[in-house]
Every structure is written in structure tokens, then in C-alpha cells.
C-alpha positions in Angstrom: 141.1 92.7 127.3 138.0 90.6 129.2 134.8 88.9 127.7 131.8 89.7 128.7 128.8 87.9 128.8 125.0 88.2 130.4 124.6 87.2 133.9 122.6 83.9 134.5 120.2 83.6 137.1 118.3 81.0 138.4 114.5 80.9 137.4 112.2 82.6 140.1 110.1 81.0 142.1 108.5 83.8 143.9 107.6 87.5 142.4 106.7 89.9 145.6 106.8 93.3 145.4 107.1 96.3 148.3 106.8 99.8 147.8 109.3 102.2 150.0 108.2 104.7 152.6 109.5 107.3 150.5 106.7 106.7 147.9 103.7 106.6 150.5 100.9 108.8 149.6 97.3 109.0 149.2 97.2 106.1 145.9 99.6 103.8 148.0 96.9 101.3 148.7 95.4 101.3 144.4 99.8 101.3 143.3 100.3 98.1 145.6 97.2 96.4 144.1 98.5 97.4 140.2 102.1 96.1 141.0 100.6 93.1 142.5 99.2 92.3 139.4 101.4 93.1 137.2 103.9 90.5 139.4 101.2 87.8 139.1 101.0 88.3 135.4 104.6 87.7 134.9 105.1 85.1 137.3 102.1 83.2 135.1 103.8 84.2 132.2 107.4 82.4 133.4 105.7 79.5 134.8 102.8 78.8 131.4 104.6 80.5 128.7 102.4 80.9 125.3 102.7 77.2 123.1 105.6 77.1 121.1 107.9 79.8 123.3 110.0 79.0 125.8 110.3 80.8 129.3 112.5 84.7 129.1 115.4 83.9 131.1 115.3 85.3 134.5 117.5 88.5 133.9 115.7 89.3 130.4 112.2 89.0 132.2 113.2 91.2 135.3 114.5 93.8 132.9 111.6 94.0 130.7 109.1 94.0 134.1 111.0 97.4 134.8 108.9 99.6 132.5 105.4 98.1 133.1 106.4 98.4 137.2 107.4 101.7 136.7 104.3 102.9 134.8 102.3 102.4 137.5 103.4 105.7 139.5 103.2 107.8 136.2 106.7 109.6 137.3 110.2 109.2 138.4 110.7 105.9 140.7 113.7 103.5 140.9 112.3 99.4 140.5 115.2 97.1 142.2 115.7 93.8 143.0 116.1 91.3 146.0 117.0 87.7 146.1 117.6 87.1 142.8 120.0 84.8 143.1 117.9 82.6 145.4 114.8 82.7 143.2 112.2 84.0 145.9 112.5 88.0 143.9 111.5 91.0 145.7 110.3 94.3 143.4 111.6 96.8 145.3 109.8 100.6 144.4 111.6 103.7 146.2 111.8 107.2 145.1 115.0 108.5 143.2 117.8 110.4 145.0 119.5 113.3 143.6 123.1 110.9 144.0 121.6 108.4 141.8 123.5 107.4 138.4 122.4 108.5 135.4 121.0 105.0 134.5 120.1 102.3 137.3 119.3 99.0 136.3 117.9 97.5 139.3 120.7 94.9 140.0 122.5 96.6 141.8 122.5 95.7 145.0 123.8 91.8 143.9 126.5 92.9 141.7 129.7 91.5 141.8 132.0 92.9 144.8 129.7 95.3 144.9 129.7 97.4 142.1 128.3 97.7 138.2 125.3 97.5 137.3 124.8 94.1 137.7 123.5 92.7 134.8 126.5 91.4 133.2 130.2 89.5 134.2 133.5 90.3 132.9 136.3 87.5 132.6 140.2 88.5 131.3 140.4 87.0 127.7 142.9 84.5 127.3 145.7 84.7 123.9 144.1 88.4 123.3 145.4 90.0 119.9 146.0 93.8 120.2 144.8 95.2 117.9 145.7 98.6 119.0 147.1 100.6 122.5 143.6 100.0 124.0 141.7 97.1 121.6 142.2 93.9 122.2 140.5 90.7 120.3 140.6 87.2 121.8 141.8 84.5 119.5 138.6 82.5 119.7 136.3 86.0 119.0 138.8 86.2 115.9 138.1 82.9 114.8 134.7 82.9 115.5 134.1 86.4 112.9 136.2 84.1 110.5 133.6 81.6 109.9 130.9 83.5 110.2 131.9 85.8 107.6 133.0 83.3 105.4 129.6 81.9 105.8 127.5 85.1 105.4 129.8 85.6 102.1 128.4 81.7 101.2 124.8 82.8 101.7 125.0 86.4 100.8 126.3 85.5 97.1 123.6 82.5 96.7 120.7 85.0 97.9 122.1 87.5 95.0 122.0 85.3 92.7 118.8 84.0 93.5 117.1 87.3 93.8 118.5 88.4 90.2 117.3 85.9 88.8 113.8 86.4 90.4 113.8 89.8 89.8 114.5 89.1 86.5 111.6 86.8 85.9 109.1 89.2 87.4 110.3 91.8 84.7 109.8 89.6 82.5 106.6 88.3 83.2 105.3 91.8 83.8 106.5 92.7 80.4 104.8 89.9 79.1 101.3 90.8 80.8 101.8 94.4 79.6 102.0 93.8 76.4 99.3 95.3 73.9 97.4 92.0 72.5 94.3 93.7 71.3 93.5 94.2 67.0 91.9 97.2 66.3 90.8 99.4 63.2 91.3 103.1 63.6 88.4 105.3 61.9 89.9 107.3 58.7 89.0 110.9 59.2 85.5 110.7 57.1 84.3 108.3 59.4 85.7 110.4 62.5 83.5 113.2 60.9 80.6 111.1 60.3 80.2 110.4 63.9 76.9 111.1 65.1 76.1 111.2 69.2 73.0 109.4 70.6 70.7 112.1 70.9 67.5 111.0 72.2 63.9 112.6 71.2 63.0 115.6 73.5 60.1 115.5 76.0 59.5 119.1 77.5 57.7 118.0 79.9 59.3 115.1 81.0 62.8 116.4 80.3 61.9 119.4 82.7 60.4 117.1 85.5 63.3 114.4 85.1 66.4 117.5 85.0 64.4 119.0 88.4 64.9 116.3 90.4 67.8 114.6 89.3 69.6 117.8 89.5 68.0 118.4 93.2 69.3 114.6 94.4 73.0 115.2 92.7 73.0 118.7 94.8 73.3 116.4 98.1 74.5 113.1 96.9 77.6 115.8 95.7 77.4 117.3 99.3 77.3 114.0 101.1 80.4 113.1 99.1 82.4 115.6 99.8 82.5 115.1 103.3 84.0 111.8 103.2 86.7 113.4 100.7 85.4 112.9 97.5 85.9 115.7 95.9 85.8 114.4 92.3 82.8 112.8 90.6 84.0 109.3 88.5 86.4 108.4 91.7 85.4 104.9 91.6 85.9 104.6 88.2 89.3 106.2 88.7 90.2 103.9 91.0 89.5 100.6 89.0 91.5 102.2 86.0 94.0 102.9 88.4 93.9 99.3 89.2 93.8 98.0 86.1 96.4 99.7 84.8 98.8 98.2 87.4 97.8 94.5 86.8 98.2 94.6 82.9 94.8 94.9 82.0 94.5 94.6 78.3 91.0 96.3 77.8 88.6 98.3 80.1 85.5 98.2 79.3 83.1 100.6 80.3 80.2 98.3 80.7 76.7 100.5 81.8 74.5 101.5 79.3 74.8 104.8 78.0 73.7 107.7 80.9 71.5 109.4 77.7 68.8 106.1 77.5 69.1 105.9 81.3 68.1 109.7 82.0 65.8 109.7 79.2 64.3 106.6 80.1 64.0 108.0 83.6 62.7 110.7 83.1 60.1 109.5 80.8 59.0 106.9 83.7 58.7 109.7 86.3 56.4 111.7 84.3 54.0 108.4 83.3 54.4 107.3 87.1 53.8 110.8 89.1 51.8 112.7 86.4 48.7 112.1 88.1 50.0 112.9 91.8 51.5 116.1 90.4 48.3 116.9 88.8 45.9 116.0 91.8 48.4 118.5 93.7 48.4 121.7 91.9 44.6 120.9 91.6 44.4 121.1 95.2 46.5 123.8 96.5 44.7 126.2 93.3 41.5 125.4 94.7 42.2 125.7 97.9 43.8 129.5 97.2 41.4 130.0 94.5 37.6 128.8 96.4 39.3 131.0 100.1 39.7 134.1 97.5 36.5 133.9 96.1 34.1 133.4 99.4 33.6 135.7 102.3 30.9 133.7 104.2 33.8 131.2 106.3 36.3 133.0 109.3 39.6 134.0 107.8 41.1 131.0 110.3 38.9 128.3 108.7 40.1 129.3 105.1 43.6 129.4 106.3 42.8 125.4 107.8 41.7 124.8 104.5 45.0 126.3 102.5 47.0 124.5 105.0 45.5 121.2 104.6 45.3 121.4 101.3 49.1 122.1 101.0 48.9 118.9 103.7 47.0 116.9 101.3 49.4 118.0 97.6 52.7 116.8 100.0 51.4 113.5 100.8 50.5 113.0 97.3 54.2 114.1 96.0 55.5 112.7 98.9 57.0 109.6 96.1 59.1 112.4 94.5 59.6 114.1 97.5 61.0 111.4 100.1 64.2 110.7 98.3 65.0 113.9 98.2 64.5 114.4 101.8 66.3 111.0 102.8 69.6 112.6 100.9 69.7 115.5 102.2 69.6 113.8 105.8 72.4 111.6 104.5 74.0 115.0 103.6 73.3 116.6 106.9 75.4 114.0 108.7 79.2 113.9 109.5 81.3 111.9 107.7 82.0 109.4 110.1 78.3 108.9 110.4 77.6 108.8 106.3 80.4 106.0 106.5 78.1 104.0 109.1 74.9 104.5 107.2 76.4 103.0 104.0 77.9 100.4 105.5 77.7 97.1 103.9 76.3 95.0 106.5 75.1 91.8 104.7 76.3 89.2 101.7 75.1 90.8 98.5 75.9 88.3 96.5 73.5 85.7 98.0 69.9 85.6 99.5 66.9 87.0 97.9 68.1 88.2 94.8 64.7 89.6 93.2 65.4 93.1 95.3 68.6 95.1 94.9 70.7 95.7 98.3 69.8 99.4 99.4 71.9 101.6 101.3 70.4 104.8 103.1 70.3 108.1 101.3 72.7 106.7 98.3 69.9 104.7 97.0 67.1 106.9 98.1 66.5 107.3 93.9 65.1 104.0 93.9 62.2 104.9 95.5 61.1 107.4 92.4 57.9 106.2 90.7 59.5 104.0 88.1 63.0 104.3 88.7 64.1 100.8 90.1 63.7 99.1 86.7 65.3 102.0 84.8 67.6 102.5 86.7 68.3 99.3 88.2 67.1 96.4 86.7 67.4 96.5 83.1 70.8 98.1 83.7 71.8 95.0 85.9 70.8 92.8 82.3 72.8 95.1 80.3 76.0 94.8 82.4 75.8 91.2 82.6 74.9 90.7 79.0 78.1 92.9 78.6 80.2 91.0 80.8 79.2 87.5 79.4 80.3 89.1 76.2 83.9 90.4 77.1 83.8 86.5 79.5 83.6 84.5 75.8 85.5 86.9 73.0 82.4 88.0 71.9 81.6 91.3 70.9 80.6 93.1 73.9 77.9 95.8 73.9 80.3 99.0 75.6 82.7 101.0 74.6 86.7 100.6 75.9 90.2 102.0 76.9 92.1 99.3 74.9 96.3 99.4 76.2 98.3 100.0 73.7 102.2 100.9 72.6 103.0 104.6 71.4 106.6 105.2 70.9 107.7 102.8 73.7 105.2 103.9 76.1 101.7 102.1 77.3 98.9 104.6 76.6 94.9 103.8 76.8 92.9 104.3 73.7 89.2 105.0 73.9 87.7 102.4 71.1 84.3 101.5 70.5 83.7 97.1 69.9 83.2 95.7 66.7 79.6 94.3 65.4 78.2 96.6 68.3 74.3 98.3 68.2 75.1 101.8 66.6 73.3 103.1 70.0 75.9 101.6 72.1 78.7 102.0 69.9 78.3 104.6 67.3 81.0 104.4 64.6 83.5 107.2 64.7 83.4 107.0 68.3 86.9 107.4 69.9 90.0 106.5 68.0 88.5 103.0 66.4 86.7 100.1 66.5 89.0 97.5 68.6 88.5 93.5 68.5 87.0 91.1 71.6 89.9 89.2 73.4 89.6 85.3 72.9 90.2 83.2 75.7 90.7 86.0 78.6 91.9 84.2 81.9 90.2 87.0 84.3 87.2 89.4 83.7 86.7 91.7 86.6 83.4 93.8 87.1 83.5 97.0 89.3 79.7 97.9 90.1 77.5 99.6 92.9 76.2 97.1 95.5 73.1 98.1 94.3 73.5 96.2 91.0 75.5 92.9 92.5 72.4 91.1 93.3 70.8 91.6 89.8 74.0 90.7 88.1 73.9 87.6 89.6 70.2 87.0 88.6 70.7 87.9 85.3 74.4 85.9 85.2 72.8 82.4 83.8 70.5 83.7 81.1 73.4 86.5 79.9 75.4 83.1 79.5 73.2 81.0 78.1 72.7 83.7 75.5 76.1 83.8 74.8 77.2 80.3 74.3 74.3 80.0 71.9 75.1 83.1 70.5 74.9 81.8 66.8 71.8 80.1 66.9 70.2 83.1 69.4 71.5 85.9 67.5 68.2 87.5 67.1 67.0 87.0 71.0 70.1 88.2 72.1 69.7 91.6 69.7 66.4 91.8 70.5 67.3 91.7 74.1 69.9 94.4 73.6 67.9 96.8 71.3 65.4 96.8 74.3 67.4 97.5 76.6 69.0 100.8 74.6 65.5 102.1 73.7 64.4 105.3 74.7 
């Protein structure tokens, strides 16, 4: 039977604050200063609102300020207002009383007839329609509800139709994007049985040294990864596969050089660049031990010193091999937060000096091994640049790929090798068959490690040039690929 509307108060011209004696204590001065600062901020915001915004109505502004003011005390407190009708508002902070109601607005002292919360006014409703013995609806309110209902129904119907059309188009686009577009030829049983994996010629000395160093390095690298929540190898590849699946990629190429080739070349490089150091270190240690045993002229302390000195010189000779392992072990000893900070990229990775890779602490320490930079980074940069350029130009890439296909109406990925690729990169009989490169690809996205970005950018112009002139430069292109695959 009554209509209610928010109380309208004049804009306040001043906002002061006073603490009641019931709150007096050792922190009174600090609390008073904090209250005055909050009031000054509220006054300033009302006088100069943010661009494009209107000042809050006085009632809303003061109600919104109450929690901020009460938070100064960190406990129960009553925030009340005086002078709200004059524009000169005084904030009064006081301790609550047992007789206070459950909810206090702060405007009770200025409520009409001294009763109520003081934040709204009531007036009798005219032409009220009786809905029940205890419920009446003003006639103008009913008309407003009818108008709003009709407008809302029309808007909702139109919006639903637009949403349905947009959803239908999105589904059609999604289905079209997921439609397999790759042609392929499946291997027959004879071809699959005739598959011969690439196995480099054994080199016992190089293999032993390479296995020892890489296993030791991998141990600490895995420990650092576990601290950061990476409990399985290939997490980056799995994320790329998931992302490629979600956006409708047709082919997911494994663009890196075969691992066995890189491992073979790294082991050979380590042995070639370090054999003299290893021989010298072993000779130093053995000669110091044998010399100490064979002579009785020198005191025992001097003999011990010679042995220790020989060990120190040996470590110095072997430091190019030991240093990277020491660095990755230091990374593994850090906390997860410290590891993330240590390997954070803090410079542009696709510009600047492209002659040297971006090297992250610990993670890329392997590049300091003798002969590792060319084998682990530069050769693979050239290899991956040519693989990506081939995929972008519709030529036969070097690498196997996961190819989108359908099986019984469900999407599947088939592992295949490209037609016409070198046997060392894509041996016949590997996977399900041979796929045909896609022509006219709109986007080719390469997911590579940070240490490879600068090198791929450096190699890109040459790789694209070779791809564009593939028919005229086929011998040069084949020669480059063959050299990168030799092991």
C-alpha cells in the first residue's frame, strides 16, 4: 500500500569526523588521522570524479564509506552521520551498545519522525490493485511491468535468434576446420615389416663419454623440472599437441632433427674436442700418484701436496666438461620460484644479435661443452628453419608428422612420414604411411625452445630462398639437408 524510494540528500560541502569518548584509547590519535584521511579522499572523489563518471548520490556515497571507516578500528563500531540535510556532514564513530538493533545504517538520527533507518521514504500508493489480503500493487507499477515485460520478451526473442544463428555458424566453421585435408598412402604389410630404424655406426669411446655426460646432465635437469611441477618429459610437446588439436590444425610436424643423429654428433664432438684434455688430466693424476709412490726423498706432506695439486690441474683441464654439469646442479638445488626466476626470458628473443643463441642459466649450460654449440643449436636451427619453410611453401618437409584424420566419425591423429623426404629423416615403413604436404597453408606455427629462436630467424631467409627456388636449386637443397643428417 506504500511506494518506497531512496532518500535524496543534498551534495555535501564538507565532511568531518569525530570519535566518541567511548572509543578513546592509546591509538586514538592514529585512528583519528586515518579517519580524516578517508574523509578527505571521499570528499575529493565527490568533488572531482573520474573522467566520464558522475558523482555518486550523497546517500550511496556515505553508505559506501561506512565499511572503510569502520575498518579503521578492526572491531565492532557504529558509524553514524549528522547534518546530512544541510550538506555539512559530520561522521561520528562510537562504540556499539547492547540495545543497538542488529543493523544500523548511520542515518537513524535524521529519519522521518525519528523512526526507521533513514535511508528511504514511504508514501501511500494511489489506485493500488489488491493482489491478496496482504499484497497490493500500484496501478502505475503494473503498467510499467507490462511495458517492461513486452519489451524484454521482444528483445529476448531477437537476441535468442541471433545467438542461435551465430552458434550454428560457429559449429559449421568448426566442423569445416576439423575436416581432414591431407592426402596419404598407407603402408602395406611388407613395407611396415621392411622398416629399418636409423642406427648410427657405433663408436665405443665417443658413445661412453656422450652417454656419461648426457645422463649426468639429464639427471639434474629432471630434478629441476620436477620442482616446477613437470613430472613427465615432453610437457612442451604435449601442450603444443593439445593446442594444435583445439584450433583445428591439419598437420603437427616433428620439425627437429632425429635425436639419434644429434646424439651421435654430440658424442663425436665431445670426444674430438675433449680427448686431449681427458688424456692430460688422467696423465697428471697418474704421474703424481706413481711419482709419490716411487720416491722416498720428499716428505709425505709434500707428496700429498703434489697429488692434490695434480688433481686441481686435472679438474682445471676437465672444467669445460664439468662446468656445465655443475651449473645445472646448482639450478636443481634452487626452489621452484628461484628456478622460474633464473630461467625467465628478460630480452627480445627474435631480434638483436642473431649470431649467438639466448642462453638461460642452467637450462642451456650444455651449450658450453666443447663442440656442443654447433651440433646442439646451430645445425638444428638450420634444419628446423628448412622444415618450417618447406611446410609453409607446400613442399615436402623433412620431418614425420601427426596427420588429422577421421575413423568411424571420430577425429584421430595418424603418425606418418612425408613423401619424398630423405630416408634418414623419414624412413619408409615408419608410422601409418606417407602423407602429401598441404598446399596453400594459411598459418604455420613453430613451437621451439628459446635457444633456437634467434638461429631460426637467422637461417630463415636462406631457407625460404631455397624453398622458393626448389626446382632450380634441388641439388643445393638436398646437399644442405644431407649434411645436416650425416652422423
